[in-house]
N, C-alpha and C positions, 0 to 999 in steps of 0.2 A: 468254354465261355470266355470271351475276351474281357480283359480288364478295362475298367473305366479310366479315362484320362485323369491323371493326378490333379491337373489344374481344375478340371470340372468337379472333381471330388471335393476340393477345398472351396470352390466357388470363386476363383480368381482367374484373371487373364494371364496369358503367357508372359507378358511384359511386367507382371506384378513385382514390386520391390520386396526385399526381405522383410521389411516392416509390415507390408500389406499381407504377405503370406502368414506371418505370425499372428496378425490380428484375425485373419480368416480362420486359422486353426483354433485359436482361442474360442472364437464364436461357435465353431462346430463342436468342440469338446463340451462346452456348456449345454449345447442343444441336444447332443446325442448320447451323453453319458448314460450307461445302462441303469444306474441308480435312479435316474430321473425319467426313465422310459421303461418301467417294469412291465407295462402292458403292451409294448411294441416289440415283437420278437425279432424284427429286423434291425433294431437300434444297435445291438451289440456288433453285428457284422459291419454295419455302416461306420460304427465307431472305430473298428479296426482298420477299415479302408482309409479313414481320415488320418489315423496315426501313421499308416504306411506311406501315404502321400506326403505328409509333412516331413517324415524322416528323409525322404529324397529331396524335396524342394528346399528344405532349410540349409542343406549342404551345397556349397557352390560347385564342388566337383561333381557330385552326384546329379545336381540339377543340370549342369552342362551336358553330362552324358545322356540324361533323359531327354533333354531338348533335341539332341542329335539322333539318338537311336530309339527313343521311346522305351517301352517296357523291355525290349530286347537287350537293352544295355545291362540288365541285371539277370539275364537268363543265359544259360549255356556257356558260362565261363567268360563273358565279355569283360570281366575285369575289375569291377568295383569292389568286390568282396562283400557287398551288401546283399542280404537275402530278404526280399520283401516278404511280408507276411507278419513281420513284427513279433519278436519275442517279448517277454515281459520286460527284459532289460531295455530293449529298444523303446518301448512305451515310456518307461521311467525317464529315459534320457530326454525324449521329446517333451513330455509333459512338464519336466522340471524347468524348461525354458519359459513356459507360460506361468508356472508357479512363481518363478523368480520375478517376472514382470508384475504379477499381481501382489505378491507378498514379500518381495525381497527386502525392501526397506524396513518393513514391520518386523521381519525375522532377523534383522541384524545387519543390514547393509548389502552391498553388491559383492560380486564375486571377484576372485583373483586379485591382481595387483591393484585394481581400483580401490579395494577395501583398505589397502595399506597406505594410501596417500594421506598426507598430513591434513589435519582438520582446520577448516576455515574459522577465523576469529568471528566473534559475535558482532552484530551491528549494535551501535550505541545510539541513545537518544539524549538530546540536550534541549531543555526548555529555555528559550530566550525571550525576555520581556523588553519591548521597546515602547517609546511613547509615540503619539500620533505625529508629532513633528518629524521624528526620525523615520517613521514609516512613509511620510510624505517625500522626504528628500533622499532616503537611502543613506547608508553609512557603512564604514569599515569598522568592525567590532572585534576586539580581542577577547577570547574566552579561554578558560582553563578547564580542561576535561580530564577527569580521573579515568585511566584506561590501563590496558595491558600492552606493553611494548616488547619487542624482541630482546631477549636477554643478551647483554653485551659480553658476558663472560664466555658463553658457549656459542654465540652467534645464532641462537635459535635452535640448535641441534638437541639440546637437553642433556648432552653428555659432557662429562668433565674432560678437559684437555683434548677435545676433538675426537674422543673415542667414538667408534661407529656403533650404531644400534645392532643388536643381534636378533636372529629369528626367535620368536616367542616359543619357549619350550612347551607351553600348555596347548597351543593350537598348531604347532609346527609351522607357523607363519601364515596360516590360512585366515586368521582374524576371527574365526568362529569355531565353536565346539558343538558336537552332536550329543544330544541327551536322549536316551531311550525312555519313553513314557508309554508303558503298556505296548500296544500294537504299533504306535507311531514313533518315528525318530525325528526329533525336533532340533533344528539348528539355531543356535543363539550366539550373540556376540561374545567373544572370548573375554572373560572377566579379568584376565591377567594383563592383557594389552589393550583393552577397550576397542578391539576390532582393528587395530593398526597392523597386527601381525608381527610386530617388533617390540622388543623391550630394551631398556638401557641398564646395563649391569653396573655402570659407574655414573650415576646421575650428577648433573651440575649442582654445586652447592648454592649458586646464586639464584636458581629458579626451581630447584628440587626436581629437575628433569622435565619440566613442562616446556622449556624453551622460551619463556616469557616472564616478565616482571611487571609489577604494578607501579605505575608512575602517573604523575600529573603532567599533561601536555598543554602548552599554550598555542592556540591557533588563531589566525586572523580570518575572520569571516566577512564576506561582502554581503550586506543586506540590500537587496534591490529596492528601488522606490516603488511604492504601491503595495507592499506586503500587507496582508490582513491576518487576523487571528486564525490560526489553523494552517497557514502557509508552511510548507515543509521544504527545507533546503537539504539536499544530499551532498555530502562530501565523500566522494569515493576513496576508499583506502585509508580513511582516517579513523576507522573504528578500532576494535580490539585486535591485537596481533594474533595470528593463527598459532595453533598448538604445534610445536616442533617444526617451525618454518612453514607452516601452512599459510594460505593467503589471508590478507588482512580484511576485516569486515569494514563496513561503511559507517559514517556518522550522519545521523539525521537530526537536523536542527528544526524544532517546532517553534514557530513564532506566536507570541501573544502580544497584541497591541493594547496598551493600557487606555483606560477612559480618559477623555480630555475634559477640562473644567469648562470649556466654552463650546466646543463643537461636538456634535454627535455624527457618527458615520453610518452610511448605508451604502455599501459597495464603494463606488468612486464618488458619490455625492456626500456633501457635508450639510448639516443643518445647524442653524444658530438662532436662538431666541433673543430678540433685541428689544429691551424696554424703551418706550418713547413716552414723553410727557403728554399729558392730556391736551395742552395747548398746541404742541407740535402736531399731534394727530389731528386736531381740529383745524388748524390754520395751514398745515403743510410746512415743509422745511427740509433741511438736510441734516443727516446724521452721519457719523463716522463709525465704521465697523471694521473689526480686525479680519485678516485673512490668514490661512494656515501657514503661509510662507513667511509670516512675521510682518507683512505689510499692512496698509490701511486702504480702505475704499470709502469714498463719499457716496451716499445713497440718498436720492430725493424721495421724501415721504409725501404722497399726495394728500391734499386737504381732505378731511373727512375720513381718514384711514381708521379702520376698526381693528380691534384685537383679533389676531389670527390671520391677518392679511399676509400673504407670502410674496416675496420678491426674489428674483433669481439673478445671481451674478454668474455669468457663463465662464466656464473654464477656471473657476476659482476653487474647485474641489480637489480630490485626490487623483494622482496619476494611476492609470491602469497598469497592472503588473506585466501583462504580456503584449501590450501594444502601446502606441504613442498617444492614445486618447486621454482626455482629462475630464473629470466630472465637474459638476456645478456646485456653487454654494447657495443654499436656500436660506433666506432670512424670514423669520416669522415675527411680526410686530406684536408686542404686548403693551397695550395702552395702560399706563400706570396712573392709578388714582392717588392724588397727593394726600399726605398725612401730616399730623401736627400743625394744623392751620392756625394762623393768628386770627384775632377778632376781625381785623380789616379784611383778610382773605375770605373769611366766612361770609362777611357782609357782601363782598363783591360777588361771591358765588351764588348767594341767594338772589341778588339782583339779576345775575346772569340767568338763573333758573326761571325767574318770572318772565324774562324776555325770550325764553327758548321753547315756547310752546310748539312751534312748528319746525324745530330744528332737530327733532329726534324721530325720524320716520319709522325706524325699526321698533322703538318702544310703542309708538302710536298704533302701529299695525298689530303688535303682539297683544296689547291690552284691549284692542277692539275685538280680537278673537276670543280673549278671556271672557269679555262681557257676553258675547254670543254663546259661549259654552255654558255659562251660568244661567242665561235665559232659557236655553234649551233644557237644562236639567230641571229648572223650576217648572217649565211647561209640561 
């Protein structure tokens, strides 16, 4: 009986990449594992076929030989030294690739020399509070950040007098150790070298072997115009120094814009509540209002203006952070009732009230509705 094509067995095309082949193998392993298919007598044989196909296609040399000669490449002494059919050792080798993909980080990192690379420094967060005027114009700000920097005594190596690290005796440089737990053998990060595979026999006295020291750094930060609360600014490479010459982390600056005593902000728009006198609201006139840039604008109040009336000053709001647009300034009028009246003022207002029977249309309409409401309730 002829063997099934290895590519068909895994469900991939002949031009599939190494990554695609591994993904297909992983999917087939999960689908056909005998423990999950106890009622399917064919599952175990198909499972072995999948393992055999992956053993060939995952290896560049074996794959090239198979692409050229097919199954004959591994029969009759044609030279690869691989015997399809898959011993238990072959399966363990193949399945370990998938196991590392799924659980490698959880079980203590990656294999080989990659595990021994220096550790990246942590990212740092700095909360910066600015006022609304600063958010409007933008600014250059100097901040002081407590962080870890490369040790100047050992230049980040962690070793005294430039001594070189040595292979960790606990894990023999592998960065991980194996622990037998009943039937299973579990790999864990080496506790002696923290997975780096190397130790320092003569650690630097300035940093105790870590390759970094705690310092306060002063940085200049450019705050762009238009920032809002929650805006995040990333300064690449300005975070914590890496362990033993590892790459430096980043610094993230989170902006908080303080409340303003005059203006309220909604995105790029500003709102300002402006009190106007009763006479200005009744007769009309001009008022002077502030703008966020520190300037002044004169605004004409129409005669008969009521409390709550809004007027808009275009392009007098906040600049947008990511484009050249600018919001508007909205003014809300608040008609102010006079207080602490003199006798003369009270007398004039009473006279004015007697003459104002037809000058309050909103009140007239409201109380007309009230009378109708009461009449209906009585009826």
